[in-house]
C-alpha positions in Angstrom: 38.4 -20.1 73.4 41.0 -19.0 70.8 44.1 -21.2 70.7 47.3 -20.1 68.9 49.6 -22.7 67.4 53.0 -21.9 65.8 54.2 -24.6 63.5 57.4 -25.1 61.5 56.8 -27.5 58.6 58.8 -29.2 55.9 58.9 -27.8 52.4 56.6 -30.5 51.2 54.1 -29.9 54.0 54.2 -26.2 53.3 53.4 -26.8 49.6 50.4 -29.0 50.6 49.1 -26.4 53.0 49.5 -23.7 50.3 47.4 -25.8 47.9 44.8 -26.5 50.5 44.5 -23.0 51.9 45.4 -21.2 48.7 48.0 -19.1 50.5 51.7 -18.9 50.9 52.8 -20.0 54.3 56.5 -20.6 53.8 58.2 -22.8 56.4 56.4 -21.5 59.5 52.9 -20.2 60.3 50.6 -19.2 63.1 47.2 -20.9 63.3 44.5 -19.2 65.3 41.9 -21.8 66.2 38.6 -21.5 68.2 38.7 -25.0 69.4 41.4 -26.4 71.6 40.5 -29.9 70.5 41.2 -29.0 66.9 44.6 -27.5 67.9 45.5 -30.7 69.6 44.6 -32.7 66.5 46.8 -30.5 64.3 49.6 -30.6 66.8 49.6 -34.4 66.8 49.3 -34.6 63.0 52.1 -32.3 61.9 55.6 -33.7 62.3 58.3 -31.1 62.4 61.3 -29.7 64.3 59.4 -27.1 66.2 55.8 -26.9 67.4 54.6 -24.4 70.0 51.2 -24.4 71.5 50.5 -21.2 73.4 48.4 -20.9 76.5 44.8 -19.9 75.8 45.3 -16.4 77.0 48.6 -15.8 75.0 48.9 -12.9 72.7 50.1 -13.4 69.1 53.1 -11.1 70.0 54.1 -13.6 72.7 54.0 -16.5 70.3 56.0 -14.6 67.7 58.7 -13.7 70.2 59.2 -17.3 71.2 60.2 -18.3 67.7 
């Protein structure tokens, strides 16, 4: 099952993710995960002003429009 997670992170967290993933995420990102358990771990580990976990059947367009 594919799970989409939209996350807004602090500047420091974004820098750490950029280093870890070797990509520029900025202050928000969409993670596409194949395991809902992994999504839940990420959701509980990332503090921030906004965290959206979409329903398993959500489309990426739905998630982007909720931002």
